[in-house]
C-alpha positions as CSV (number, residue, x, y, z in Angstrom):
1,M,14.5,19.7,24.6
2,S,13.5,21.4,21.3
3,E,16.6,20.0,19.6
4,Q,15.6,16.5,20.7
5,N,12.1,17.1,19.3
6,D,13.5,18.3,16.0
7,E,15.6,15.2,15.7
8,S,12.6,13.0,16.5
9,T,10.5,14.9,13.9
10,N,13.3,14.6,11.3
11,F,13.5,10.8,12.0
12,L,9.8,10.3,11.5
13,R,9.9,12.3,8.2
14,Q,12.9,10.3,6.9
15,R,11.3,7.0,7.9
16,R,8.1,8.0,6.0
17,D,10.0,8.9,2.9
18,L,12.0,5.7,3.0
19,F,8.9,3.6,3.2
20,V,7.3,5.4,0.3
21,I,10.2,5.1,-2.1
22,S,10.9,1.5,-1.1
23,S,7.2,0.6,-1.7
24,V,7.3,2.2,-5.1
25,L,10.5,0.4,-6.1
26,L,9.1,-2.9,-4.9
27,L,5.7,-2.4,-6.6
28,I,7.2,-1.8,-10.0
29,P,8.7,-5.3,-10.5
30,I,6.2,-7.2,-8.4
31,A,3.2,-5.7,-10.2
32,G,4.9,-6.1,-13.6
33,I,4.8,-2.4,-14.4
34,E,6.7,-1.8,-17.6
35,I,8.2,1.6,-18.7
36,N,7.5,2.0,-22.5
37,N,9.7,4.0,-24.8
38,Q,7.1,6.7,-25.3
39,I,4.9,8.3,-22.7
40,S,2.6,11.2,-23.3
41,M,0.4,13.1,-20.8
42,Q,-2.0,15.9,-21.2
43,Q,-3.0,18.0,-18.1
44,F,-4.5,21.5,-17.8
45,G,-4.2,22.0,-21.6
46,I,-0.5,21.2,-21.6
47,S,0.8,18.3,-23.6
48,L,3.8,16.5,-22.2
49,K,5.8,13.9,-24.0
50,I,8.5,11.9,-22.3
51,S,10.9,10.2,-24.7
52,R,13.2,8.6,-22.1
53,P,10.9,7.3,-19.3
54,E,13.6,5.0,-18.1
55,V,15.3,8.0,-16.6
56,I,12.4,8.2,-14.1
57,H,13.3,4.7,-12.9
58,Y,16.9,5.7,-12.4
59,A,15.8,8.8,-10.5
60,L,13.7,6.6,-8.2
61,W,16.8,4.6,-7.3
62,V,18.8,7.8,-6.7
63,L,16.0,9.0,-4.4
64,W,16.0,5.6,-2.7
65,G,19.7,5.8,-2.0
66,Y,19.4,9.3,-0.7
67,W,16.5,8.6,1.6
68,Y,18.1,5.4,2.9
69,I,21.3,7.3,3.9
70,R,19.1,10.1,5.4
71,Y,17.2,7.5,7.5
72,I,20.5,6.1,8.8
73,Q,21.7,9.6,9.7
74,A,18.4,10.5,11.4
75,Y,18.5,7.3,13.4
76,R,22.1,8.0,14.5
77,A,21.2,11.5,15.4
78,L,18.7,10.1,18.0
79,N,21.8,8.7,19.7
80,Q,19.9,5.7,21.1
81,Q,20.3,2.0,20.7
82,F,16.6,1.2,21.1
83,F,16.4,-2.3,19.9
84,N,19.8,-3.3,21.3
85,N,18.9,-2.0,24.7
86,K,15.6,-3.8,24.7
87,Y,17.2,-7.0,23.5
88,Y,19.9,-6.9,26.2
89,S,17.4,-6.1,28.9
90,E,15.2,-9.0,27.9
91,M,18.2,-11.4,27.7
92,S,19.3,-10.3,31.2
93,S,15.8,-11.0,32.6
94,C,15.6,-14.4,30.8
95,L,19.0,-15.6,31.9
96,Y,19.2,-14.2,35.4
97,S,17.9,-17.3,37.2
98,T,20.3,-19.5,35.1
99,Y,23.3,-17.4,36.0
100,Y,22.3,-17.1,39.6
101,K,22.4,-20.9,39.8
102,L,25.8,-21.0,38.0
103,A,27.1,-18.3,40.4
104,T,25.8,-20.2,43.4
105,K,27.5,-23.4,42.2
106,E,30.8,-21.6,41.6
107,H,30.5,-20.0,45.0
108,D,30.2,-23.4,46.6
109,N,33.2,-24.7,44.6
110,L,35.3,-21.8,45.8
111,V,34.4,-22.4,49.4
112,N,35.1,-26.1,49.1
113,N,38.5,-25.4,47.5
114,D,39.3,-22.9,50.4
115,M,39.5,-20.0,47.9
116,L,36.8,-18.3,49.9
117,A,37.5,-18.1,53.5
118,S,33.9,-17.5,54.3
119,G,30.6,-17.5,52.5
120,G,30.4,-14.0,51.0
121,G,28.1,-12.7,48.4
122,F,28.6,-12.2,44.7
123,T,27.7,-9.6,42.0
124,F,27.5,-9.6,38.2
125,K,30.0,-7.1,36.9
126,K,29.6,-7.5,33.1
127,Q,27.3,-9.3,30.8
128,S,27.9,-10.2,27.1
129,Y,25.6,-12.0,24.7
130,R,27.0,-13.6,21.5
131,F,25.4,-15.8,18.9
132,L,26.5,-19.1,20.3
133,K,27.1,-18.3,24.0
134,S,26.9,-15.7,26.7
135,E,29.3,-14.8,29.4
136,Y,28.9,-13.1,32.8
137,I,31.8,-11.8,34.8
138,C,30.9,-12.6,38.4
139,E,32.8,-11.1,41.4
140,F,32.7,-13.0,44.7
141,S,33.4,-11.2,47.9
142,A,35.3,-13.0,50.6
143,Y,36.3,-11.9,54.1
144,D,39.9,-12.2,55.2
145,P,39.9,-12.5,59.0
146,E,43.7,-12.1,59.2
147,Y,43.5,-8.6,57.7
148,G,39.9,-7.8,58.7
149,S,39.0,-6.9,55.1
150,T,37.1,-8.2,52.1
151,F,38.7,-9.1,48.8
152,P,37.2,-9.9,45.4
153,I,37.5,-13.0,43.3
154,S,36.4,-12.7,39.7
155,K,35.2,-15.6,37.6
156,T,33.8,-15.8,34.1
157,L,30.6,-17.9,33.8
158,T,29.6,-19.2,30.4
159,Y,26.2,-20.5,29.2
160,K,25.7,-22.0,25.8
161,G,23.8,-24.9,24.0
162,L,20.2,-25.5,23.3
163,G,19.0,-23.7,26.4
164,Y,20.8,-20.5,25.4
165,L,19.5,-20.8,21.8
166,Y,15.9,-21.2,23.1
167,C,16.3,-18.1,25.3
168,Q,17.6,-16.1,22.3
169,I,14.7,-17.2,20.0
170,K,12.2,-16.4,22.8
171,V,13.7,-12.9,23.4
172,I,13.9,-12.0,19.7
173,L,10.3,-13.0,19.2
174,K,9.2,-11.0,22.2
175,C,11.2,-8.0,21.0
176,V,9.7,-8.2,17.6
177,I,6.1,-9.0,18.5
178,A,5.4,-7.6,21.9
179,N,7.5,-4.4,21.8
180,I,7.4,-1.4,19.6
181,E,11.2,-1.0,19.2
182,A,11.6,-3.5,16.4
183,T,8.8,-2.1,14.1
184,E,9.7,1.5,15.1
185,Y,13.4,1.4,14.4
186,L,14.6,-1.9,13.0
187,L,11.9,-2.7,10.4
188,P,12.7,0.4,8.3
189,F,16.2,-0.8,7.8
190,I,15.0,-4.2,6.6
191,F,12.1,-2.9,4.5
192,G,14.3,-0.1,3.1
193,I,16.9,-2.5,1.8
194,S,14.4,-5.0,0.3
195,P,14.1,-3.3,-3.1
196,L,17.9,-3.7,-3.6
197,V,17.7,-7.3,-2.4
198,Y,14.8,-8.0,-4.8
199,F,16.7,-6.4,-7.7
200,L,19.9,-8.3,-7.0
201,L,18.0,-11.6,-6.7
202,G,16.3,-11.0,-10.1
203,F,19.6,-9.9,-11.7
204,F,21.6,-13.0,-10.6
205,K,18.6,-15.2,-11.6
206,F,18.6,-13.6,-15.0
207,I,22.3,-14.1,-15.7
């Protein structure tokens, strides 16, 4: 239990550090902060002159890379797929009625084609959700009176099109807005990479 608490504490610390360094790197170009060739500071009676202030900028990028990697490691150490699990759970709830109707229709087809000797039940064995379609492996149970036993018939049910796209959009919005998993675990990945994206966009625009 203490090990799990240590991993959670480490995750929170790495997430905080990543947000801080990413905010600094974003603020510098957005706010138009320029690093001059000469910087002098005087504190506590000590005069400090920095002749190569650009090194500070390079150091910030090194710290950013370090803390981004550390955040990934801390997230993996939790050994949880928080956002994925929430997304799959919400997709399953959203599509259950649709696949129940598809399974019922397939059951009736099997009965009409004499592939099911009697009206048995069915269970969903596997679910997969891709970008353009989803698939459920459905197993139908039939009773064989000759042998006095049941036997399974597996069918792959597919759902795609605008209805599936609408369900995806609704679930993603729900996961992002109504649940904590997105902002807690996914947002740091997106915000953390934003300084690099901003830099590359500016670089390619310049050339």
